[in-house]
Backbone bond lengths (Angstrom), bond angles and torsions (degrees), N, CA, C in turn:
res aa  C-N    CA-C-N  psi(-1)  N-CA   C-N-CA  omega(-1)  CA-C   N-CA-C  phi
1 M - - - 1.461 - - 1.530 109.54 -
2 T 1.328 116.05 133.95 1.457 120.94 -178.16 1.521 110.08 -125.72
3 L 1.328 115.54 162.40 1.457 120.15 176.19 1.525 110.83 -64.22
4 D 1.342 116.57 -32.89 1.473 119.92 177.93 1.523 111.10 -62.09
5 Q 1.319 116.42 -39.35 1.457 119.60 177.95 1.540 110.78 -64.30
6 L 1.325 116.17 -42.51 1.465 120.20 179.76 1.535 110.69 -66.96
7 K 1.325 116.03 -36.31 1.463 119.41 176.70 1.531 110.81 -65.55
8 S 1.323 116.36 -37.37 1.466 120.21 177.43 1.521 110.26 -64.23
9 L 1.331 116.87 -43.50 1.460 121.59 177.23 1.528 110.97 -58.76
10 Q 1.310 116.08 -48.18 1.467 120.29 -179.51 1.530 111.12 -63.40
11 A 1.313 116.61 -41.57 1.469 120.76 -177.83 1.529 111.39 -64.88
12 I 1.328 117.98 -38.59 1.469 120.82 179.22 1.528 110.18 -66.35
13 V 1.338 115.29 -47.37 1.471 119.07 -177.79 1.520 110.87 -63.84
14 E 1.320 117.44 -46.66 1.460 120.62 -174.76 1.529 112.47 -80.44
15 G 1.322 116.54 -24.63 1.461 119.59 177.64 1.516 112.74 -86.57
16 G 1.338 116.22 -23.51 1.456 120.68 177.45 1.517 114.60 90.57
17 S 1.326 118.61 -9.71 1.461 120.67 179.98 1.518 110.05 -164.08
18 L 1.336 115.82 163.73 1.468 120.91 175.87 1.520 111.18 -62.75
19 R 1.339 115.95 -39.06 1.468 120.20 -177.41 1.531 111.09 -61.08
20 V 1.318 115.90 -48.74 1.475 119.47 -179.57 1.521 110.45 -66.40
21 A 1.332 116.81 -40.06 1.465 120.48 178.45 1.526 110.68 -59.99
22 A 1.325 116.12 -43.19 1.464 120.49 179.49 1.526 111.01 -62.60
23 Q 1.318 116.02 -42.60 1.468 119.74 178.83 1.530 110.95 -62.53
24 N 1.337 116.24 -44.45 1.470 120.14 -177.12 1.524 112.41 -68.11
25 L 1.315 116.75 -33.10 1.470 120.72 -179.40 1.527 112.81 -93.99
26 H 1.345 116.43 -3.13 1.478 122.00 -178.72 1.532 111.06 57.89
27 R 1.336 114.53 47.67 1.460 121.10 177.67 1.529 108.52 -134.95
28 T 1.339 114.67 172.88 1.466 118.85 177.69 1.521 109.67 -85.74
29 Q 1.342 115.36 156.00 1.459 119.40 178.86 1.532 112.14 -61.22
30 P 1.349 118.42 -43.39 1.474 118.44 178.38 1.532 112.58 -58.70
31 T 1.335 117.43 -37.17 1.474 120.63 -179.34 1.519 110.85 -61.90
32 I 1.345 115.98 -43.30 1.457 119.80 -179.78 1.526 110.73 -70.55
33 S 1.320 116.42 -39.30 1.464 120.34 178.81 1.520 110.98 -61.03
34 V 1.331 117.20 -42.59 1.467 121.84 178.42 1.533 110.53 -64.61
35 A 1.343 116.99 -40.02 1.464 120.95 -179.96 1.525 110.94 -60.00
36 I 1.342 116.85 -42.20 1.465 120.33 -179.98 1.532 110.82 -69.66
37 K 1.346 117.82 -41.69 1.465 120.95 179.43 1.523 110.70 -63.34
38 N 1.327 116.79 -39.63 1.468 120.22 177.38 1.529 110.97 -64.19
39 L 1.339 115.42 -39.41 1.467 119.85 179.34 1.525 110.17 -65.25
40 E 1.337 116.48 -42.46 1.463 120.15 177.74 1.532 111.16 -62.70
41 G 1.334 115.76 -41.45 1.458 119.73 179.39 1.517 111.53 -64.23
42 E 1.317 116.87 -40.15 1.464 121.27 -179.34 1.526 111.22 -67.52
43 L 1.347 115.55 -38.59 1.464 119.79 -177.43 1.520 112.44 -85.77
44 G 1.314 116.88 -19.34 1.457 120.77 178.85 1.509 113.71 75.73
45 L 1.318 118.06 32.48 1.463 121.04 177.15 1.524 109.70 -155.91
46 K 1.319 115.61 163.16 1.463 120.94 179.79 1.524 109.78 -90.21
47 I 1.321 115.22 131.11 1.467 120.81 177.98 1.520 110.06 -92.32
48 F 1.333 117.12 -39.47 1.459 121.98 -179.79 1.527 110.57 -114.83
49 D 1.319 115.70 143.51 1.463 122.24 172.76 1.523 107.35 -89.46
50 R 1.322 116.75 105.17 1.455 120.29 -173.99 1.538 112.87 -87.31
51 D 1.330 116.12 2.75 1.465 119.06 174.85 1.525 110.58 -76.23
52 Q 1.325 116.59 -15.76 1.464 121.35 179.17 1.528 109.85 -83.80
53 Y 1.351 115.06 161.00 1.462 120.34 177.56 1.522 110.52 -62.31
54 R 1.324 115.52 -43.80 1.455 120.10 176.20 1.528 108.93 -106.45
55 N 1.321 115.03 155.04 1.452 119.28 177.07 1.536 109.35 -63.98
56 K 1.316 115.85 114.07 1.458 121.31 -178.45 1.512 109.43 -116.00
57 L 1.326 116.26 134.43 1.462 120.20 -178.93 1.523 111.38 -65.93
58 T 1.308 115.28 138.17 1.467 120.09 169.62 1.536 107.31 -76.37
59 P 1.323 118.16 167.69 1.479 119.02 176.06 1.528 112.20 -55.70
60 Q 1.361 115.86 -40.64 1.468 118.51 176.62 1.530 110.56 -66.22
61 G 1.327 115.49 -36.48 1.460 120.27 179.82 1.522 112.09 -64.57
62 K 1.339 116.65 -37.41 1.469 120.22 178.37 1.526 110.99 -61.90
63 A 1.336 116.10 -43.83 1.463 120.28 179.30 1.528 110.97 -64.56
64 L 1.339 116.20 -40.78 1.463 119.87 179.62 1.528 111.46 -68.43
65 Y 1.313 117.15 -36.74 1.466 121.26 178.50 1.529 110.68 -61.54
66 E 1.338 116.74 -44.85 1.470 120.14 179.70 1.525 110.39 -62.33
67 K 1.320 116.27 -41.69 1.465 119.45 178.41 1.530 111.27 -68.68
68 A 1.331 116.44 -36.20 1.470 120.48 179.21 1.526 110.71 -61.07
69 K 1.331 116.62 -38.86 1.473 119.74 178.77 1.523 110.78 -62.39
70 L 1.323 116.30 -40.08 1.466 119.64 178.63 1.520 111.67 -65.28
71 V 1.336 115.83 -44.49 1.472 120.54 -179.33 1.523 110.70 -62.68
72 L 1.342 116.72 -44.06 1.461 120.61 -179.70 1.526 111.01 -65.99
73 G 1.332 116.41 -37.07 1.464 119.60 177.12 1.509 111.70 -64.65
74 Q 1.337 116.60 -41.19 1.460 120.60 178.14 1.526 111.10 -67.12
75 A 1.321 116.58 -37.00 1.465 119.97 178.05 1.521 110.74 -64.41
76 E 1.329 115.99 -40.24 1.462 119.75 178.75 1.523 110.58 -66.67
77 S 1.332 115.63 -39.54 1.465 119.96 176.99 1.524 110.76 -63.28
78 F 1.316 116.89 -38.66 1.466 122.21 178.07 1.526 110.60 -61.79
79 K 1.326 116.42 -45.89 1.464 120.95 179.08 1.524 111.12 -63.59
80 S 1.325 116.10 -40.85 1.458 120.59 -179.74 1.521 110.93 -64.09
81 L 1.358 116.07 -41.51 1.458 120.56 178.51 1.524 110.57 -64.23
82 A 1.320 116.92 -43.52 1.465 120.84 179.42 1.531 110.78 -61.21
83 K 1.318 115.81 -41.75 1.463 120.23 179.17 1.519 110.74 -63.93
84 Q 1.344 116.20 -41.76 1.460 120.27 179.15 1.520 111.19 -63.97
85 L 1.331 116.73 -43.81 1.463 120.26 179.39 1.523 111.42 -64.41
86 A 1.325 116.06 -35.45 1.465 119.96 179.99 1.521 111.92 -66.50
87 T 1.339 117.05 -31.11 1.471 120.45 179.48 1.514 111.97 -81.90
88 G 1.345 117.52 -12.12 1.457 120.81 -179.61 1.522 113.83 88.96
89 E 1.333 117.94 3.12 1.468 120.33 179.56 1.531 110.29 -70.21
90 E 1.328 115.81 140.19 1.450 120.32 177.96 1.531 111.08 -68.09
91 L 1.330 115.62 149.46 1.457 119.88 174.98 1.520 110.70 -71.14
92 E 1.335 116.68 -35.30 1.458 120.85 177.95 1.518 110.06 -153.29
93 V 1.326 115.30 152.91 1.465 122.67 176.74 1.528 107.08 -133.96
94 G 1.330 116.51 129.47 1.458 120.72 -178.83 1.519 111.96 -101.11
95 I 1.325 116.12 134.37 1.470 122.91 176.72 1.523 107.63 -122.73
96 A 1.315 117.58 126.51 1.463 121.57 179.36 1.525 109.61 -124.64
97 F 1.327 116.27 135.32 1.459 119.82 -179.08 1.523 110.40 -136.60
98 T 1.328 114.91 158.50 1.451 120.97 178.95 1.524 109.80 -74.04
99 S 1.327 115.73 134.09 1.468 120.83 -172.00 1.523 113.66 -66.35
100 A 1.326 118.18 -12.02 1.470 120.44 -177.77 1.530 112.68 -71.51
101 I 1.323 117.94 -25.72 1.461 119.56 -169.28 1.525 111.98 -88.04
102 P 1.345 116.79 157.61 1.475 120.03 176.81 1.528 110.66 -60.64
103 V 1.320 116.26 137.49 1.458 121.23 -174.41 1.533 112.34 -86.65
104 S 1.333 117.77 -30.20 1.474 121.65 -172.11 1.522 114.05 -52.51
105 P 1.353 120.08 -50.08 1.470 118.20 -178.86 1.519 113.27 -65.07
106 I 1.330 117.22 -27.51 1.462 120.24 177.76 1.529 110.16 -69.75
107 I 1.338 115.80 -47.25 1.458 120.59 -177.81 1.526 111.07 -65.33
108 R 1.339 117.57 -36.78 1.474 120.36 178.11 1.522 110.52 -59.78
109 T 1.319 116.47 -43.38 1.461 120.57 -179.61 1.524 111.12 -67.71
110 I 1.322 116.56 -43.22 1.466 120.96 178.47 1.527 110.20 -61.67
111 R 1.324 116.24 -38.88 1.470 120.03 179.45 1.527 111.00 -62.11
112 Q 1.336 117.21 -42.31 1.463 120.53 178.06 1.525 110.80 -59.37
113 C 1.322 116.10 -42.48 1.468 120.45 -178.97 1.528 110.28 -67.40
114 K 1.312 117.27 -41.06 1.466 121.52 -178.89 1.525 111.15 -64.19
115 E 1.325 117.06 -35.43 1.464 120.36 178.31 1.524 111.32 -65.30
116 Q 1.324 116.95 -32.28 1.460 121.17 179.94 1.530 112.55 -83.85
117 F 1.339 116.70 -27.60 1.466 121.45 -178.84 1.528 109.21 -130.73
118 P 1.319 117.01 71.40 1.474 119.77 -173.92 1.523 114.06 -66.15
119 R 1.332 118.20 -22.40 1.467 119.40 -176.63 1.527 112.93 -82.19
120 T 1.326 117.95 -17.46 1.461 120.89 -179.70 1.527 109.92 -86.44
121 R 1.305 115.96 130.95 1.465 120.84 178.16 1.530 108.69 -82.94
122 L 1.313 116.38 125.58 1.460 121.60 178.50 1.523 108.58 -102.08
123 E 1.329 115.69 114.87 1.461 121.78 -179.79 1.529 108.67 -92.44
124 I 1.346 116.76 128.50 1.459 121.59 -175.01 1.522 108.82 -118.62
125 Y 1.341 116.73 125.95 1.457 121.75 -178.27 1.528 110.07 -126.66
126 S 1.331 116.04 139.63 1.460 122.18 173.92 1.517 107.99 -117.74
127 K 1.336 116.24 124.76 1.462 121.43 -178.58 1.526 110.11 -132.64
128 N 1.323 115.84 161.34 1.458 120.53 -179.91 1.523 111.67 -80.12
129 G 1.339 115.52 144.25 1.459 120.64 173.21 1.509 113.19 53.06
130 T 1.332 115.05 -125.61 1.464 120.47 178.03 1.531 110.94 -94.75
131 G 1.319 117.00 19.58 1.466 122.16 178.10 1.511 115.02 -53.44
132 P 1.355 119.38 -32.34 1.469 118.16 176.58 1.520 114.50 -54.77
133 L 1.330 117.51 -23.61 1.463 120.09 178.38 1.532 111.05 -62.26
134 D 1.339 116.74 -32.81 1.461 119.36 177.48 1.524 111.09 -63.62
135 L 1.338 116.67 -37.46 1.464 120.92 179.79 1.525 110.79 -71.35
136 L 1.319 116.80 -30.80 1.462 120.32 174.34 1.530 109.60 -65.95
137 E 1.316 116.13 -45.11 1.465 120.43 -178.78 1.522 111.89 -64.10
138 S 1.339 116.93 -33.78 1.463 120.68 -179.52 1.524 112.64 -83.90
139 G 1.344 117.41 -6.37 1.455 121.13 179.17 1.512 114.43 84.80
140 Q 1.334 118.04 6.72 1.461 120.93 -178.86 1.524 112.72 -80.55
141 A 1.323 117.63 -24.72 1.461 121.25 -179.13 1.521 109.34 -134.70
142 S 1.338 115.46 145.76 1.467 120.10 177.74 1.524 111.95 -118.56
143 I 1.338 117.06 -16.97 1.466 121.35 176.83 1.522 108.04 -120.57
144 L 1.327 115.87 128.03 1.461 122.01 -176.66 1.521 110.90 -120.03
145 I 1.340 115.60 151.20 1.467 121.60 167.76 1.513 105.37 -126.31
146 I 1.345 116.21 109.80 1.461 121.09 -169.98 1.525 110.78 -137.59
147 P 1.349 116.32 158.41 1.475 119.16 173.83 1.525 109.00 -65.90
148 W 1.323 115.25 133.49 1.465 120.21 -174.49 1.519 109.15 -98.96
149 L 1.345 114.51 86.89 1.458 119.72 -176.51 1.519 111.89 -81.60
150 K 1.324 117.42 -24.49 1.459 121.87 177.90 1.524 108.09 -162.15
151 N 1.318 115.76 162.89 1.469 119.71 177.49 1.527 109.98 -70.40
152 I 1.311 115.91 134.97 1.457 121.23 177.89 1.525 106.56 -118.03
153 D 1.338 116.07 113.03 1.464 121.85 -169.61 1.525 113.81 -58.86
154 E 1.347 116.89 -33.83 1.469 118.28 -175.12 1.519 113.30 -77.78
155 F 1.348 116.99 -3.31 1.460 120.88 -177.46 1.523 113.33 -104.64
156 E 1.311 114.93 141.62 1.459 121.78 161.45 1.527 105.65 -95.52
157 S 1.336 117.72 134.17 1.458 118.38 -175.11 1.518 111.13 -145.00
158 M 1.338 114.55 163.32 1.464 121.08 174.36 1.522 108.46 -147.72
159 H 1.307 115.57 154.93 1.461 121.44 -177.08 1.531 110.77 -64.76
160 F 1.328 115.62 139.02 1.468 120.82 174.28 1.527 111.23 -114.35
161 M 1.337 117.35 -54.95 1.461 120.07 177.95 1.529 109.88 -166.49
162 N 1.323 115.66 159.69 1.456 121.66 169.24 1.517 108.09 -102.70
163 L 1.318 116.32 138.19 1.463 120.96 -176.79 1.519 108.95 -130.99
164 R 1.315 115.21 128.61 1.460 120.75 179.94 1.522 110.53 -92.83
165 F 1.320 116.12 135.06 1.455 122.65 174.28 1.530 108.71 -108.15
166 I 1.327 116.93 138.70 1.461 122.08 -179.64 1.520 108.96 -123.37
167 T 1.328 116.63 129.65 1.459 120.98 174.76 1.522 108.21 -78.71
168 V 1.326 117.41 125.26 1.467 121.61 -173.07 1.527 111.50 -135.83
169 I 1.332 113.74 165.45 1.453 123.37 175.28 1.515 106.67 -148.38
170 A 1.304 118.39 162.63 1.465 120.85 177.08 1.524 109.35 -57.39
171 A 1.322 116.66 137.43 1.470 121.17 -172.78 1.520 113.14 -62.30
172 D 1.320 117.97 -23.38 1.461 119.53 -179.44 1.527 113.04 -95.28
173 A 1.330 117.73 13.48 1.468 120.99 179.10 1.529 110.33 -65.66
174 P 1.334 119.36 128.46 1.475 122.26 -178.14 1.527 113.87 -57.60
175 V 1.325 116.77 -29.24 1.465 119.75 -176.47 1.523 111.65 -60.82
176 L 1.337 117.98 -26.51 1.468 120.84 180.00 1.523 112.10 -68.66
177 N 1.321 116.77 -26.15 1.474 120.25 -179.50 1.521 112.10 -79.39
178 N 1.319 116.64 -19.08 1.471 119.93 -172.70 1.523 114.23 -103.37
179 Y 1.321 117.75 -20.60 1.463 119.46 -174.35 1.528 110.55 -142.41
180 E 1.336 115.31 140.99 1.470 119.88 167.50 1.522 109.19 -82.44
181 V 1.331 115.16 -42.41 1.465 121.15 173.01 1.522 106.59 -120.35
182 V 1.313 116.65 116.61 1.465 121.03 -173.65 1.532 110.07 -78.83
183 P 1.341 117.90 124.94 1.469 120.03 177.48 1.527 111.45 -62.18
184 K 1.318 115.44 151.14 1.456 119.75 -179.56 1.532 111.48 -59.55
185 A 1.331 116.17 -39.01 1.457 119.52 -178.74 1.522 111.70 -61.49
186 V 1.326 116.69 -32.05 1.458 121.09 -179.67 1.529 110.50 -80.16
187 I 1.329 116.13 -45.51 1.467 119.13 -175.49 1.536 111.23 -65.92
188 K 1.345 116.68 -22.76 1.464 119.56 178.04 1.525 112.39 -65.55
189 T 1.339 116.48 -19.01 1.461 119.73 177.99 1.525 112.00 -81.36
190 Y 1.336 116.30 -7.41 1.467 122.09 176.04 1.526 107.98 -107.59
191 P 1.318 118.73 128.93 1.467 119.32 179.44 1.535 111.74 -61.20
192 Q 1.323 115.97 134.52 1.463 121.39 173.97 1.525 108.13 -92.90
193 V 1.324 116.17 131.72 1.464 121.03 -178.99 1.522 108.04 -93.92
194 I 1.316 115.97 122.87 1.465 121.74 -170.62 1.527 109.67 -124.82
195 I 1.316 114.91 136.93 1.461 120.96 172.13 1.521 108.47 -82.59
196 S 1.327 117.06 127.79 1.462 120.42 178.69 1.522 109.81 -63.89
197 G 1.321 116.42 139.23 1.458 121.10 -177.72 1.504 112.42 -84.73
198 R 1.350 116.48 -171.33 1.456 121.72 -179.45 1.520 109.66 -66.77
199 K 1.321 115.55 152.27 1.466 120.74 -172.57 1.521 113.08 -65.13
200 S 1.335 117.28 -25.99 1.465 119.66 -176.81 1.520 112.94 -93.33
201 S 1.331 117.06 9.15 1.456 120.09 -179.16 1.516 109.81 -141.61
202 N 1.330 116.17 138.71 1.459 121.38 176.91 1.521 111.65 -101.29
203 T 1.339 116.77 8.74 1.457 120.96 -177.20 1.523 110.84 -73.80
204 S 1.330 116.86 130.65 1.459 122.27 175.01 1.520 107.56 -129.69
205 Y 1.317 115.65 126.93 1.449 120.81 -177.19 1.522 109.94 -94.77
206 G 1.364 115.75 137.78 1.453 121.08 175.86 1.514 114.31 76.13
207 V 1.335 117.39 14.30 1.460 120.44 -178.27 1.525 109.26 -86.20
208 I 1.351 116.39 131.32 1.456 121.85 175.71 1.523 107.63 -84.39
209 E 1.321 116.22 110.72 1.455 120.39 -177.14 1.531 110.71 -71.23
210 G 1.323 115.19 142.96 1.459 120.26 176.89 1.512 114.64 90.20
211 G 1.330 116.94 -5.83 1.449 120.22 -179.95 1.522 112.05 -98.73
212 D 1.316 115.44 168.52 1.452 120.79 176.81 1.533 109.17 -70.45
213 Q 1.325 117.29 150.93 1.470 120.30 -175.87 1.524 111.19 -141.44
214 W 1.338 113.46 148.98 1.461 121.71 161.79 1.524 105.74 -108.60
215 R 1.320 117.45 136.14 1.464 120.34 174.31 1.521 108.61 -116.13
216 V 1.324 115.63 123.99 1.469 121.25 -178.50 1.525 108.34 -128.77
217 N 1.331 115.88 170.04 1.473 118.11 -177.48 1.524 113.31 -117.27
218 D 1.344 118.08 12.52 1.465 119.15 174.82 1.525 109.67 -155.76
219 F 1.328 115.64 157.39 1.457 121.02 -173.97 1.526 113.04 -74.65
220 Q 1.314 118.16 -29.60 1.459 119.67 178.70 1.526 110.88 -64.73
221 T 1.328 116.76 -42.05 1.465 120.24 176.94 1.517 110.47 -65.11
222 K 1.320 116.61 -42.20 1.465 121.11 178.52 1.528 110.45 -59.83
223 K 1.309 116.41 -45.10 1.463 121.51 179.67 1.532 110.71 -61.29
224 E 1.323 117.12 -44.03 1.468 120.53 -177.21 1.527 111.31 -66.34
225 I 1.325 117.49 -39.86 1.464 120.87 177.87 1.526 110.63 -61.31
226 I 1.331 116.31 -42.81 1.462 120.14 179.71 1.520 110.85 -66.76
227 M 1.328 117.06 -42.79 1.463 120.44 179.75 1.524 112.01 -64.27
228 Q 1.330 117.25 -29.20 1.462 121.31 178.59 1.526 112.16 -79.06
229 G 1.345 116.76 3.21 1.463 120.34 178.28 1.516 113.65 76.24
230 M 1.328 116.49 23.24 1.461 120.47 -175.15 1.527 112.86 -101.90
231 G 1.324 117.32 5.82 1.451 119.34 -179.90 1.518 111.44 168.21
232 W 1.343 115.43 -168.64 1.458 121.84 -179.63 1.522 108.77 -143.44
233 G 1.318 116.39 165.50 1.455 119.57 178.07 1.512 111.10 169.07
234 S 1.320 116.70 177.45 1.466 121.75 -179.44 1.520 109.85 -97.37
235 L 1.333 114.99 141.13 1.461 121.77 -179.12 1.521 110.21 -136.11
236 P 1.332 118.20 151.29 1.472 120.33 175.67 1.529 110.32 -60.90
237 E 1.324 115.56 136.51 1.468 119.95 -175.49 1.524 112.34 -57.62
238 H 1.334 118.13 -38.31 1.466 119.66 -175.98 1.526 112.11 -66.40
239 L 1.354 117.75 -21.72 1.461 120.63 179.56 1.524 113.41 -82.14
240 I 1.337 117.33 -19.12 1.471 119.89 -173.57 1.526 112.42 -124.28
241 K 1.329 116.22 13.16 1.465 119.85 -177.99 1.526 111.45 -56.33
242 D 1.333 116.91 -48.25 1.467 121.06 -178.71 1.524 111.43 -65.98
243 E 1.326 117.17 -42.20 1.474 120.51 -177.97 1.518 111.50 -65.71
244 L 1.330 116.99 -34.38 1.469 120.05 176.47 1.530 110.59 -68.17
245 S 1.333 116.94 -44.28 1.466 120.33 -178.68 1.525 111.91 -68.66
246 Q 1.339 116.90 -28.81 1.464 120.67 179.11 1.524 113.13 -86.40
247 G 1.325 116.95 -1.77 1.453 120.10 179.08 1.519 114.69 75.20
248 L 1.328 117.47 21.92 1.458 121.19 178.48 1.527 111.42 -87.93
249 L 1.322 115.95 -30.51 1.458 122.87 175.35 1.517 109.05 -122.74
250 A 1.331 116.17 154.70 1.469 120.57 179.50 1.520 108.94 -136.69
251 P 1.337 117.40 144.94 1.467 120.31 176.17 1.526 110.54 -62.43
252 L 1.304 115.61 147.50 1.464 122.02 -178.16 1.517 109.31 -129.18
253 R 1.327 116.33 127.54 1.463 120.94 176.11 1.516 108.77 -105.29
254 V 1.316 115.31 129.70 1.457 121.54 -175.72 1.526 109.12 -117.84
255 E 1.304 116.35 138.04 1.463 122.36 179.98 1.536 110.86 -54.41
256 G 1.324 114.83 127.73 1.457 120.17 176.31 1.519 115.10 81.01
257 E 1.321 117.70 -5.96 1.461 119.84 -179.16 1.529 109.51 -77.75
258 I 1.308 116.18 129.27 1.463 121.13 179.95 1.519 108.50 -85.35
259 E 1.314 115.45 122.44 1.463 119.15 -179.80 1.527 109.72 -83.46
260 I 1.305 116.23 120.52 1.467 121.72 178.89 1.523 107.77 -100.03
261 P 1.345 118.72 117.45 1.469 120.64 -177.08 1.525 112.29 -54.77
262 S 1.318 116.70 -44.00 1.464 120.56 178.88 1.524 109.07 -163.09
263 V 1.305 115.30 160.24 1.466 122.10 177.16 1.517 107.41 -111.49
264 E 1.326 116.52 131.44 1.456 119.78 177.39 1.527 109.54 -84.78
265 F 1.318 115.34 132.93 1.459 121.81 172.91 1.526 107.82 -109.88
266 R 1.322 114.95 134.22 1.454 120.15 -177.68 1.527 110.32 -125.20
267 I 1.316 114.80 151.93 1.459 121.93 173.17 1.520 106.66 -89.33
268 A 1.316 116.66 130.76 1.461 119.76 -173.12 1.518 111.73 -137.28
269 R 1.333 114.67 152.01 1.459 122.29 172.16 1.524 107.88 -150.54
270 L 1.313 116.52 159.40 1.456 121.01 -178.36 1.522 111.01 -73.88
271 H 1.336 116.65 137.64 1.468 120.87 174.66 1.528 110.70 -60.37
272 S 1.326 115.48 -37.80 1.466 120.59 -171.10 1.521 113.88 -82.32
273 E 1.321 117.12 -10.80 1.469 120.12 -174.88 1.524 110.58 -80.48
274 P 1.349 118.94 127.78 1.466 119.51 175.07 1.524 109.93 -65.24
275 V 1.338 116.38 141.03 1.464 121.25 -174.33 1.527 109.55 -113.98
276 G 1.328 116.48 124.55 1.453 122.19 175.92 1.514 111.10 -84.67
277 P 1.330 117.81 173.67 1.465 121.41 -176.15 1.533 114.04 -63.24
278 V 1.334 117.69 -34.46 1.464 119.94 -178.71 1.524 110.37 -72.33
279 A 1.318 116.88 -46.90 1.467 120.66 178.23 1.524 110.85 -61.99
280 Q 1.341 116.77 -37.73 1.458 120.42 179.29 1.522 110.97 -66.62
281 R 1.324 116.28 -41.24 1.471 119.59 179.07 1.521 110.95 -66.39
282 L 1.330 116.55 -39.44 1.465 120.03 177.49 1.522 110.31 -61.98
283 W 1.319 116.76 -41.34 1.471 122.03 177.40 1.530 110.31 -60.97
284 Q 1.321 116.59 -44.59 1.471 120.78 179.39 1.524 111.69 -63.26
285 L 1.333 116.45 -39.72 1.465 120.23 179.51 1.527 110.94 -65.31
286 F 1.324 116.88 -39.85 1.470 119.54 175.39 1.522 110.72 -63.69
287 R 1.336 116.75 -39.88 1.466 120.36 178.42 1.529 111.09 -62.65
288 E 1.334 115.88 -44.66 1.455 119.66 179.04 1.526 111.98 -63.47
289 G 1.331 115.92 -36.35 1.468 120.29 -179.46 1.504 113.50 -72.74
290 S 1.342 116.94 -23.62 1.469 119.34 -178.30 1.515 112.12 -88.54
291 N 1.346 117.19 -8.14 1.479 119.89 -179.39 1.525 110.91 -81.92
């Protein structure tokens, strides 16, 4: 049994006749007819009922045709994979980013790369805080977009965006009527809503120790808890712009809290990691988008 025989079978069924099959495969009708007869002889059964005016599949032929389509599809996939490996393109590239940032500019860049390298699978991960570092360590991602709290020597990086975080509470919270700057002793009576950090680190920034807490794993849940009057916390400005303008949320100043104008997010990759053509192109597209 050969792939040519299976292609002849598929061409006859999908073309509806030997003539059309021959045209589609650029072969003569006798050549295709012989290929099918040889296949029937090898398998020991009839694929087509030739008593009919047109070549009609026998019940056994129908089952073989369905299997032939699968085999031919796998063969084509095999050839495509071999071609991709020969060009040096990666089978997959992982991109991980912090869930706080807007997703649209990231997806636009990934889409451009996918259009140029359709055979490479691009894996996209969203994690909290510096959580993308865990995916780098596990080998799932090679390009990160993370808050740049300090220089990390093993990384090559470039600027992506600055993002402002605002500490907020529900606009009708009584504490806003009593204080311009809320004392720590008072704010501890209100639950602070905190995003859980990366699994390999217990560090939490801006957390008021000794107070009640909600711990969540995404910003949408954190935002909803705060809007329901169940706590307070800091949120990315782009996520709460409408709620602030509509008077549903209000900025909150807390005693001793350091106000950070904005957090820089950078695109990073390891200096030591070998870079394939797809990952390199994705890096270039991010660079072009940040200019």
